[in-house]
C-alpha positions as CSV (number, residue, x, y, z in Angstrom):
1,M,8.1,21.4,4.5
2,A,8.0,20.4,1.0
3,W,11.9,18.9,1.1
4,P,11.5,15.4,2.6
5,V,8.8,14.4,0.1
6,L,10.5,16.4,-2.5
7,R,13.6,14.2,-2.4
8,A,11.7,10.6,-3.0
9,P,8.2,12.0,-4.4
10,S,7.4,8.7,-5.3
11,D,8.4,6.9,-2.0
12,R,6.8,9.8,-0.1
13,I,3.7,11.1,0.6
14,F,3.0,14.7,2.1
15,G,1.3,15.4,5.8
16,M,1.5,13.5,9.2
17,E,-1.0,10.7,9.9
18,I,-2.9,11.8,12.2
19,V,-5.6,9.4,12.1
20,G,-3.4,6.3,10.9
21,R,-3.1,5.0,7.7
22,H,-6.4,5.5,5.8
23,H,-7.1,4.5,2.1
24,D,-8.3,8.2,0.8
25,P,-5.1,9.1,-0.5
26,F,-4.2,5.9,-1.9
27,T,-7.6,5.7,-3.5
28,V,-6.7,8.8,-5.5
29,M,-3.6,7.8,-6.5
30,A,-4.8,4.7,-7.8
31,Q,-7.9,6.5,-9.7
32,F,-5.0,8.7,-11.1
33,E,-3.5,5.7,-13.2
34,R,-7.1,5.0,-14.8
35,P,-8.2,6.5,-18.1
36,L,-9.8,9.9,-17.7
37,G,-13.6,9.9,-17.2
38,N,-16.6,12.1,-15.8
39,G,-18.6,9.4,-13.7
40,I,-20.6,10.9,-10.6
41,Y,-18.0,11.2,-8.3
42,A,-15.3,13.1,-10.9
43,Q,-14.1,16.3,-10.0
44,P,-12.1,17.5,-13.0
45,L,-9.7,20.3,-11.9
46,T,-8.5,18.6,-9.6
47,D,-8.7,14.7,-10.9
48,I,-7.3,15.8,-14.8
49,P,-4.1,17.7,-13.7
50,G,-3.3,14.7,-11.3
51,A,-4.0,12.5,-14.1
52,L,-1.9,13.9,-16.7
53,I,1.0,14.5,-14.1
54,A,0.4,11.1,-13.4
55,R,1.0,10.0,-16.9
56,V,4.8,11.6,-16.6
57,A,5.8,11.1,-12.6
58,G,3.3,8.3,-11.3
59,P,0.7,8.0,-9.0
60,V,2.4,9.1,-5.9
61,A,4.8,11.8,-7.0
62,A,1.4,13.1,-9.0
63,Y,-0.8,13.3,-5.7
64,N,2.4,14.9,-3.9
65,W,2.2,17.8,-6.4
66,L,-1.2,18.4,-6.3
67,V,-1.1,18.8,-2.5
68,L,2.4,20.9,-2.6
69,L,1.5,23.2,-5.1
70,T,-1.6,24.4,-3.4
71,F,0.4,26.2,-0.7
72,P,2.1,28.9,-2.9
73,L,-1.2,29.1,-4.6
74,S,-3.5,29.6,-2.0
75,A,-0.6,32.7,-0.5
76,A,-0.6,34.1,-3.9
77,F,-4.6,34.3,-3.9
78,A,-5.2,35.1,-0.3
79,Y,-2.5,37.9,-0.6
80,L,-4.6,39.3,-3.9
81,L,-7.6,39.4,-2.3
82,A,-5.8,41.2,0.9
83,R,-4.8,43.4,-1.4
84,H,-8.1,43.8,-3.0
85,L,-9.3,44.7,0.6
86,C,-6.9,47.6,0.8
87,L,-4.3,45.8,3.2
88,A,-0.7,47.1,3.1
89,P,1.8,44.7,1.5
90,A,3.2,43.7,4.9
91,G,-0.6,42.7,6.0
92,A,-1.3,41.0,2.5
93,A,1.5,39.1,3.1
94,V,0.4,38.0,6.8
95,A,-2.9,37.0,5.7
96,A,-1.5,35.1,3.1
97,V,0.8,33.0,4.9
98,V,-1.4,32.5,7.5
99,F,-4.0,31.1,5.5
100,A,-1.7,29.3,3.1
101,F,-0.3,27.3,6.6
102,S,-3.2,26.9,8.4
103,P,-4.0,23.8,10.8
104,F,-7.2,23.2,8.0
105,H,-5.0,23.1,5.0
106,L,-2.0,20.9,6.5
107,A,-4.1,18.6,7.9
108,Q,-6.1,18.2,5.1
109,A,-3.4,17.7,3.0
110,A,-2.2,14.4,4.6
111,Y,-5.5,12.8,3.5
112,H,-7.7,14.7,1.2
113,P,-5.8,16.3,-2.1
114,H,-9.5,17.6,-3.4
115,I,-10.1,19.3,0.2
116,A,-6.3,20.9,0.2
117,Q,-7.0,22.9,-3.3
118,T,-7.7,26.1,-0.7
119,Q,-6.8,28.2,-3.3
120,W,-9.6,28.4,-5.0
121,L,-11.9,30.1,-2.3
122,P,-9.5,33.2,-2.2
123,F,-9.9,33.1,-6.0
124,Y,-13.9,32.9,-6.4
125,L,-14.3,35.8,-3.2
126,L,-11.7,38.3,-5.4
127,A,-14.1,37.4,-8.5
128,L,-17.4,38.0,-6.4
129,W,-16.5,40.9,-4.9
130,R,-14.9,42.3,-8.1
131,C,-18.2,41.9,-10.1
132,V,-20.3,43.6,-7.1
133,D,-17.2,46.6,-7.4
134,R,-17.4,47.1,-11.5
135,P,-19.6,44.1,-13.1
136,T,-18.4,44.3,-16.3
137,P,-17.9,41.4,-19.2
138,W,-14.6,40.5,-17.7
139,A,-15.7,40.9,-14.5
140,I,-18.9,38.3,-15.0
141,A,-16.6,36.0,-17.2
142,W,-14.0,35.8,-14.2
143,L,-16.8,35.3,-11.5
144,A,-18.3,32.6,-14.1
145,A,-14.7,30.9,-14.6
146,A,-14.0,31.6,-10.5
147,T,-17.4,29.8,-9.7
148,A,-16.5,26.4,-12.0
149,T,-13.2,26.3,-10.5
150,V,-14.4,26.5,-7.2
151,T,-16.8,24.1,-7.5
152,L,-15.4,21.5,-10.2
153,S,-11.9,21.7,-7.8
154,N,-13.6,20.0,-4.9
155,F,-17.7,18.9,-4.5
156,Y,-17.4,20.2,-0.7
157,S,-15.6,24.1,-1.9
158,G,-18.3,24.5,-4.2
159,F,-20.9,23.7,-1.7
160,I,-19.0,26.0,1.2
161,A,-18.9,29.0,-1.5
162,A,-22.7,28.2,-2.2
163,V,-23.8,28.6,1.7
164,I,-21.2,31.6,1.8
165,T,-21.8,33.9,-0.9
166,P,-25.5,35.3,-0.3
167,V,-23.7,36.1,3.1
168,A,-20.4,37.6,1.7
169,L,-22.3,38.9,-1.3
170,L,-25.2,41.8,0.6
171,A,-22.1,42.0,3.6
172,Y,-19.8,43.3,0.9
173,W,-22.4,45.5,-1.1
174,L,-24.0,47.2,2.2
175,V,-20.8,48.1,3.4
176,G,-19.6,49.2,-0.5
177,L,-22.4,50.7,-0.6
178,R,-21.5,54.4,-1.5
179,T,-18.1,53.2,-3.1
180,H,-19.5,53.3,-6.9
181,P,-22.2,54.5,-8.1
182,Q,-25.3,52.7,-9.1
183,P,-25.2,50.4,-6.3
184,L,-28.9,48.2,-7.1
185,R,-27.6,47.8,-10.5
186,R,-24.4,45.8,-9.8
187,L,-26.1,44.1,-6.8
188,A,-28.5,42.8,-9.8
189,I,-26.5,42.0,-12.1
190,T,-23.9,40.2,-9.8
191,A,-26.8,38.5,-8.4
192,G,-28.2,37.7,-12.2
193,T,-25.2,36.4,-12.8
194,L,-24.5,33.6,-9.8
195,T,-28.3,32.6,-10.8
196,A,-27.9,32.2,-14.3
197,I,-24.0,30.3,-13.2
198,A,-26.4,28.0,-10.4
199,A,-28.9,27.2,-12.9
200,A,-26.7,26.7,-15.5
201,G,-24.6,24.0,-13.1
202,L,-28.3,21.9,-12.1
203,A,-28.9,21.8,-15.7
204,Y,-25.5,19.9,-16.3
205,V,-25.6,17.9,-13.0
206,S,-29.5,16.8,-14.2
207,L,-28.1,15.8,-17.6
208,T,-24.7,14.3,-16.1
209,A,-25.8,12.9,-12.9
210,G,-29.4,13.5,-12.5
211,E,-29.6,10.9,-9.9
212,V,-28.0,13.3,-7.7
213,V,-30.7,15.7,-8.1
214,T,-33.9,13.2,-8.0
215,N,-32.9,10.6,-5.8
216,R,-30.2,12.6,-2.9
217,S,-31.0,10.0,-0.5
218,A,-29.6,7.5,-2.4
219,F,-26.3,9.7,-1.3
220,A,-27.0,10.6,1.8
221,F,-25.0,9.9,4.6
222,P,-26.6,9.1,8.2
223,K,-27.2,12.4,10.1
224,A,-25.5,10.6,13.1
225,D,-22.1,10.9,11.2
226,L,-22.6,15.3,11.2
227,S,-22.1,15.3,15.1
228,H,-18.7,13.4,14.3
229,Y,-17.3,15.2,11.4
230,S,-18.5,18.8,12.3
231,A,-16.2,21.1,14.2
232,K,-16.5,22.1,18.5
233,W,-16.3,25.7,19.7
234,V,-13.0,24.5,21.2
235,S,-11.4,23.5,17.9
236,Y,-11.1,26.4,17.1
237,L,-9.1,27.6,20.3
238,V,-7.1,23.8,20.7
239,P,-3.6,24.0,19.3
240,P,-3.0,22.0,16.1
241,I,-2.1,18.1,16.4
242,E,1.1,19.3,14.1
243,H,2.4,21.1,16.7
244,P,6.2,19.6,17.6
245,L,5.9,20.3,21.4
246,L,2.0,20.1,22.6
247,A,1.1,17.0,19.7
248,Q,1.0,14.1,22.8
249,S,-1.1,16.7,24.7
250,V,-3.5,17.8,22.4
251,F,-3.8,14.5,21.2
252,R,-4.8,13.3,25.1
253,F,-7.4,16.0,25.0
254,W,-9.2,14.5,22.2
255,H,-8.9,11.5,23.6
256,D,-10.7,12.3,26.9
257,A,-13.4,14.1,25.1
258,G,-14.2,11.1,22.9
259,V,-13.2,12.3,20.0
260,R,-11.8,9.2,17.8
261,E,-13.3,9.1,13.6
262,G,-13.8,13.0,13.5
263,L,-10.3,13.7,14.9
264,L,-8.9,15.4,11.3
265,E,-11.6,17.4,11.3
266,Q,-11.3,19.4,14.3
267,Q,-7.7,20.5,13.0
268,V,-9.8,24.2,12.5
269,S,-7.0,26.0,15.0
270,L,-6.9,29.7,14.7
271,G,-4.4,30.6,16.3
272,W,-4.4,33.0,19.8
273,G,-2.1,35.0,18.0
274,F,-3.5,35.7,14.9
275,V,-7.2,35.9,16.6
276,A,-5.6,39.1,18.8
277,L,-4.1,40.5,15.7
278,G,-8.0,40.6,14.4
279,L,-9.2,41.8,17.5
280,V,-6.9,44.9,17.5
281,A,-8.5,45.1,13.8
282,I,-12.0,45.1,14.7
283,A,-10.8,47.5,18.2
284,W,-9.9,50.0,15.9
285,W,-12.7,49.7,13.3
286,L,-15.0,50.0,16.6
287,I,-13.3,52.8,18.0
288,R,-11.4,54.9,15.0
289,G,-14.0,54.3,12.9
290,R,-12.1,54.4,8.9
291,R,-9.2,56.2,9.6
292,I,-7.2,53.5,7.5
293,E,-9.1,52.6,4.5
294,S,-9.2,49.0,5.1
295,T,-10.5,48.4,8.1
296,R,-14.4,49.2,6.5
297,W,-13.9,46.0,5.7
298,V,-14.0,44.9,9.5
299,P,-17.6,44.0,9.2
300,V,-17.6,42.1,5.9
301,L,-15.0,39.8,7.6
302,V,-16.7,39.1,10.4
303,V,-19.7,38.7,9.2
304,V,-18.9,36.2,6.9
305,A,-16.4,34.3,9.3
306,F,-19.3,33.7,11.8
307,T,-21.6,32.2,9.5
308,A,-18.7,30.0,8.4
309,L,-18.0,29.2,11.8
310,L,-22.2,28.6,12.8
311,C,-22.2,26.3,9.5
312,S,-19.2,24.0,10.5
313,L,-21.3,23.5,14.2
314,S,-22.9,20.3,14.7
315,P,-26.6,20.4,14.0
316,E,-28.0,20.1,17.6
317,Q,-26.7,21.7,20.7
318,S,-28.7,21.3,23.9
319,D,-28.7,24.5,26.2
320,G,-30.9,23.9,29.5
321,G,-32.4,20.9,28.3
322,F,-33.8,22.5,24.7
323,P,-32.2,21.5,21.7
324,M,-30.7,24.2,19.5
325,L,-31.1,23.5,15.8
326,R,-27.9,25.0,13.9
327,P,-27.9,26.0,9.9
328,S,-25.8,22.5,9.4
329,A,-29.4,21.1,10.5
330,W,-31.0,22.3,7.4
331,L,-28.3,22.5,5.3
332,Y,-28.1,18.4,5.4
333,E,-31.7,18.1,4.4
334,L,-31.3,20.1,1.2
335,A,-27.6,17.9,0.4
336,P,-27.5,15.1,2.4
337,M,-24.4,14.2,0.6
338,F,-22.4,16.1,2.8
339,R,-21.2,15.2,6.1
340,A,-18.2,17.2,7.5
341,Y,-19.5,20.3,8.0
342,A,-16.3,21.3,9.8
343,R,-15.0,21.9,6.7
344,F,-16.7,25.5,6.6
345,G,-13.5,26.1,9.1
346,S,-11.2,27.1,5.7
347,V,-13.8,30.4,5.3
348,V,-13.1,31.3,9.1
349,Q,-9.4,30.8,8.4
350,L,-9.0,32.8,5.8
351,M,-11.6,35.9,7.1
352,V,-9.6,35.3,10.5
353,A,-5.9,35.5,8.4
354,L,-7.7,38.6,6.5
355,L,-8.6,40.4,9.8
356,A,-5.1,39.3,11.2
357,G,-3.1,41.4,8.3
358,L,-5.9,44.3,8.9
359,G,-4.5,43.7,12.4
360,V,-1.1,44.0,11.2
361,T,-1.8,47.1,9.0
362,V,-3.3,48.8,11.7
363,L,-0.7,48.2,14.2
364,V,2.3,49.2,11.6
365,S,0.7,52.6,10.9
366,S,0.0,53.7,14.6
367,K,1.4,56.4,15.8
368,W,1.6,54.6,18.9
369,A,5.5,53.6,20.5
370,G,4.5,50.3,20.9
371,A,2.6,49.2,18.6
372,R,5.0,47.5,16.2
373,A,6.1,45.8,19.5
374,L,2.8,44.6,20.4
375,C,2.8,43.3,16.4
376,A,5.6,41.5,16.3
377,L,5.1,39.9,19.9
378,L,1.3,38.8,18.3
379,L,2.9,37.3,15.3
380,A,5.6,35.7,17.2
381,L,3.1,34.0,19.0
382,G,1.0,33.1,16.2
383,A,3.9,31.7,14.3
384,A,5.0,29.7,17.3
385,E,1.5,28.3,17.2
386,Y,1.5,27.5,14.0
387,A,5.1,25.8,14.3
388,V,5.5,22.5,12.4
389,R,8.8,19.6,12.7
390,P,9.1,19.2,8.7
391,S,10.6,15.7,9.7
392,A,6.9,14.9,10.7
393,L,5.3,16.1,7.9
394,W,6.1,13.2,5.1
395,R,5.6,9.3,5.8
396,D,6.3,6.0,3.3
397,V,3.5,5.4,1.2
398,M,4.3,2.1,2.5
399,P,2.8,0.9,5.8
400,T,6.1,-1.1,7.0
401,T,9.5,-0.4,7.4
402,A,9.4,-4.0,6.1
403,H,7.6,-3.3,2.8
404,R,9.6,-0.6,1.8
405,W,12.8,-3.6,2.7
406,V,10.9,-5.7,0.5
407,M,11.0,-2.8,-2.3
408,D,14.4,-2.3,-1.9
409,Q,15.4,-5.4,-2.6
410,P,16.9,-6.5,-6.0
411,G,15.6,-9.5,-8.2
412,P,11.8,-11.1,-8.6
413,M,9.9,-11.3,-5.3
414,Q,6.5,-12.7,-4.6
415,V,5.6,-11.7,-0.5
416,L,2.8,-12.8,1.3
417,D,1.4,-9.6,3.8
418,C,-0.5,-11.5,6.8
419,V,-3.0,-9.5,6.7
420,P,-6.5,-9.4,5.1
421,Y,-8.1,-7.3,2.5
422,S,-9.5,-4.1,3.9
423,L,-9.7,-0.5,2.5
424,P,-6.9,0.8,4.2
425,S,-4.9,-2.2,2.7
426,A,-6.2,-2.5,-0.4
427,S,-2.8,0.1,-1.7
428,V,-0.4,-2.5,-0.8
429,P,-0.5,-4.7,-4.1
430,W,-0.8,-2.2,-6.8
431,L,1.9,0.4,-4.7
432,T,4.5,-2.7,-4.8
433,G,3.8,-3.4,-8.3
434,H,2.0,-6.3,-6.9
435,R,5.3,-7.7,-5.1
436,V,3.2,-7.7,-2.2
437,R,-0.1,-9.8,-2.0
438,L,-2.5,-9.6,0.7
439,L,-4.2,-12.7,2.6
440,G,-6.9,-14.4,0.6
441,G,-8.1,-17.2,-1.3
442,P,-6.1,-20.0,-0.2
443,F,-4.1,-18.0,2.2
444,S,-6.9,-17.2,5.0
445,D,-4.5,-16.9,7.4
446,C,-0.7,-17.1,8.1
447,G,-1.1,-19.4,11.3
448,E,-1.6,-22.6,10.0
449,S,0.1,-25.4,10.0
450,H,3.1,-25.9,7.6
451,V,2.4,-22.9,5.4
452,A,6.0,-22.1,4.3
453,H,5.4,-25.5,2.2
454,K,1.8,-24.2,1.3
455,L,3.5,-20.7,0.3
456,A,6.7,-22.4,-1.9
457,A,3.7,-24.5,-3.6
458,E,2.0,-21.6,-4.4
459,G,5.4,-19.7,-5.6
460,F,5.7,-17.4,-2.7
461,T,9.7,-16.0,-1.5
462,H,8.6,-14.8,1.5
463,L,6.3,-14.1,4.4
464,L,5.8,-10.4,5.8
465,I,4.5,-10.3,9.4
466,R,3.7,-7.0,10.8
467,R,3.9,-6.0,14.1
468,G,0.6,-5.5,16.2
469,S,-1.3,-8.1,13.3
470,D,-3.3,-11.3,14.6
471,D,-0.1,-13.2,13.3
472,A,2.7,-11.4,14.7
473,A,2.4,-13.5,18.2
474,A,2.8,-16.7,16.5
475,F,6.0,-15.1,14.7
476,G,7.4,-13.6,17.6
477,S,9.6,-15.7,19.3
478,G,12.9,-14.8,17.5
479,R,12.9,-18.3,16.3
480,A,12.3,-19.0,12.1
481,P,9.3,-21.0,12.0
482,E,9.9,-24.3,9.8
483,G,11.0,-23.9,6.3
484,T,11.5,-20.4,6.4
485,A,14.8,-18.0,7.5
486,V,14.6,-14.4,8.7
487,A,15.3,-12.7,6.1
488,A,15.0,-8.6,7.4
489,R,14.0,-8.1,11.3
490,L,12.7,-4.8,12.0
491,K,10.5,-2.4,14.0
492,D,7.7,-2.4,12.5
493,G,7.5,-5.8,10.9
494,L,9.6,-9.1,10.5
495,V,10.2,-10.6,6.8
496,L,10.5,-14.6,6.0
497,K,12.7,-16.2,3.3
498,V,10.7,-19.2,2.5
499,T,13.0,-22.1,2.2
500,A,11.3,-25.2,2.2
501,A,11.1,-27.3,-0.8
502,V,7.9,-27.7,-2.9
503,P,5.9,-30.2,-1.5
504,A,4.7,-33.5,-3.2
505,I,1.1,-33.0,-1.3
506,Y,-0.3,-30.0,0.3
507,T,-3.2,-28.6,1.6
508,A,-4.2,-25.6,-0.5
509,E,-7.6,-24.1,0.9
510,M,-9.7,-24.3,3.9
511,T,-13.7,-23.6,3.7
512,G,-16.6,-24.0,6.7
513,F,-13.4,-23.2,9.7
514,F,-14.3,-20.1,12.2
515,P,-11.1,-17.5,12.2
516,R,-8.4,-18.6,14.0
517,E,-7.9,-18.1,17.6
518,R,-5.0,-18.4,20.0
519,D,-3.8,-18.7,23.9
520,G,-0.2,-17.9,24.1
521,D,1.8,-20.5,21.6
522,R,-1.5,-22.5,20.5
523,S,-4.0,-21.5,17.8
524,W,-6.7,-23.4,16.4
525,R,-10.3,-23.2,14.2
526,W,-13.1,-24.4,15.3
527,M,-15.8,-26.1,13.2
528,G,-19.2,-25.9,12.9
529,A,-21.4,-29.0,11.1
530,Q,-19.0,-29.3,8.5
531,A,-15.8,-28.4,6.8
532,A,-13.5,-29.0,3.9
533,W,-9.6,-29.0,2.6
534,T,-8.8,-28.5,-0.9
535,V,-6.1,-30.8,-1.0
536,V,-3.4,-30.6,-4.2
537,N,-1.2,-33.9,-5.3
538,R,1.7,-32.3,-7.4
539,S,3.1,-35.3,-8.8
540,A,2.0,-37.2,-11.8
541,G,1.0,-40.0,-10.1
542,P,-1.2,-41.1,-7.1
543,I,0.1,-40.7,-3.8
544,V,0.1,-42.8,-0.5
545,A,-0.2,-40.6,2.6
546,T,-1.2,-40.1,6.2
547,L,-2.8,-37.3,7.7
548,S,-2.6,-36.5,11.3
549,L,-4.6,-33.8,12.7
550,E,-4.7,-32.4,16.2
551,L,-8.5,-31.9,17.0
552,S,-10.3,-31.7,20.5
553,A,-13.9,-32.3,20.7
554,F,-16.3,-29.4,22.1
555,H,-18.0,-29.9,25.6
556,H,-17.7,-34.2,24.9
557,E,-16.7,-36.7,22.7
558,R,-17.9,-37.0,19.5
559,P,-17.9,-39.0,15.9
560,F,-15.4,-37.3,13.2
561,E,-15.8,-38.8,9.9
562,V,-13.6,-37.8,7.0
563,R,-14.2,-38.0,2.9
564,V,-12.1,-37.7,0.4
565,D,-14.0,-36.6,-2.7
566,G,-17.8,-37.5,-1.0
567,R,-16.3,-40.8,-0.9
568,P,-16.2,-41.4,3.7
569,V,-12.6,-43.3,4.2
570,Y,-12.5,-42.9,8.2
571,S,-14.6,-42.1,11.3
572,F,-13.3,-41.9,15.4
573,Q,-14.2,-40.7,18.2
574,V,-12.8,-37.3,19.2
575,E,-12.1,-36.4,22.9
576,P,-12.9,-33.1,24.7
577,A,-8.7,-33.0,25.0
578,R,-6.4,-32.2,22.5
579,R,-5.0,-35.3,20.9
580,I,-3.2,-36.0,17.4
581,Y,-5.2,-38.2,15.5
582,D,-3.8,-40.5,12.2
583,I,-5.9,-40.9,8.8
584,G,-5.1,-43.2,6.9
585,P,-3.0,-44.5,4.8
586,L,-4.8,-42.3,1.9
587,T,-4.3,-43.1,-1.7
588,I,-4.9,-39.1,-3.3
589,P,-4.6,-39.1,-7.6
590,S,-3.3,-36.4,-9.0
591,G,-4.6,-33.0,-8.6
592,S,-6.8,-31.5,-6.4
593,H,-9.5,-33.2,-4.5
594,Q,-11.7,-32.1,-1.6
595,V,-11.2,-33.6,2.0
596,A,-14.4,-33.0,3.8
597,F,-14.7,-33.4,7.4
598,H,-18.1,-33.9,9.1
599,A,-19.6,-33.6,12.8
600,T,-22.1,-36.8,12.0
601,Q,-23.7,-36.1,16.0
602,G,-24.2,-32.4,14.9
603,P,-22.5,-29.1,16.8
604,T,-23.4,-27.5,19.8
605,M,-24.5,-24.4,20.3
606,T,-22.5,-22.9,23.0
607,T,-25.1,-20.5,24.2
608,G,-24.8,-21.8,28.4
609,L,-22.0,-23.4,28.2
610,V,-19.5,-20.3,28.2
611,T,-19.9,-17.3,29.8
612,N,-17.9,-14.8,27.0
613,G,-21.2,-14.2,25.0
614,D,-20.3,-16.5,22.1
615,T,-23.4,-17.8,20.1
616,R,-21.7,-19.8,17.7
617,A,-22.5,-23.8,17.4
618,L,-19.0,-25.9,17.9
619,S,-18.1,-29.3,17.1
620,F,-14.2,-29.9,16.9
621,A,-11.1,-27.4,17.4
622,L,-8.6,-28.0,14.9
623,S,-4.9,-26.8,15.8
624,T,-1.9,-28.5,13.5
625,W,-1.7,-31.1,11.1
626,S,0.6,-32.8,8.3
627,W,1.1,-34.6,5.8
628,T,3.4,-37.7,5.6
629,V,4.3,-39.2,2.5
630,R,4.5,-43.1,2.2
631,S,5.1,-43.7,-1.4
632,E,4.7,-42.2,-4.9
633,Q,2.8,-44.6,-7.8
634,P,4.0,-43.6,-11.4
């Protein structure tokens, strides 16, 4: 699974892109490049190691190391916890592997390196339960360290541990009541230690981020989000999306169920084979009692698993017309900054993994002739359900192969990526060392006339068009637009080389226009009462030029006025039919100037004139334009 990423740790990122390209991994990578800090959102046990690794290997590799190391660490701590519960080595090994490679862990590792730090959960429970057994100074110190570790690795783990701890503590103490002497003393010391740790934690938060305590609503998510990011009962039974054979069926199932934005959080599948092994352990405990030492912990695991499962569900469920409140409803009132309650599924997966390990222990030690065959069959079923295709568990950090092609080219390049700034695209400039820039500033879209001349004037060498983007249709005819040549035609993008010469005069920026609209090969931008251009004359002296505009008036003929640097220069009538109007000759001095367009009659509301719900006030549609230089004056 790790090998494809280890081959190129700075170019690839671990995990299947279940919900498309999301900003979360790249936001964390960018954070690794910043100076170390301790802000409100800092999660130091993950952020500081990531930043330190990034100093040596780079932010992408640091992200991958943080994620990949969680798999052996999760297995190691789950194994130690299983052995503490007296599981046989074979059963403990099964529990360790099932937990480490659970669908929850694999899904979260693809997007959330903090949530992927699942190793600290079994580490914390091991420290908690050992302290209940023997609350020595060493055990108390270990519990304090484990509490800090599970909390400072990521906020959700700390929150989940805080909610689960009372149940895990009481259930374990009750089952082990007669195991060690002075049970009340052991419980009191452990509970007192936890209370002191919680008080110290609250004091620390109050000093460093007091607003989190005093003004919780400022950090609150909308309560409606809980229904999207909480688990569903069926989530624990549906196969994971990473499954190589069932992926399409699972996608279709969730699509039909109306699950979109919370799809990642639904990846908490337990696996029927491992659930069956857990049921074997439960049945043995019910029928045979404590004939096997480790099975006495079955009720502890079941109670903790059931509690976590209830907490992972959405706040309300209607049953026969009567709403039923679940734990997440009350938890949200206490801590409204948490919304992804499906992450309690990590506890469910750990408990089921331990129960499955107990099932293996029971079957391996059984004298029944078919026990080992049944054990092998259920393990094979579980392994088949958790199966993944390693080649599907990585993706390029670049959003398209066109971006990768750009990065593979030698020499300096300056590329305009024809997508606007957004959270998913924000990482592209720094991931490419600012070789690629996004739309913004003077470049509002790539569909404007003579864009190649403007690119040349602004120092760009290439233009990148992603498949499926707004501008893809305009460049998809197979013929390179004027002033460009095809540099690379790839499956998900097109790279054009700018061949146009730097123009003497060009339109640098457009303001006051609505976004571009298209109908086949034709495109245009509407304006309201007024709009303006920033025009740049790059020569040393004035230029005499003619401006040709392809215009059409909205609904009826309208007067159109052109001003240069606030001075009216032309006024004429524009018809509703599309046609070209020549303006000039105009004398444009050297440097930047404003060419303003005015609808002297005022725009018309589209309400009542169109039936598509458009409520804009429109005057003119601008399609294409060109500058024709007549003479340059020294």
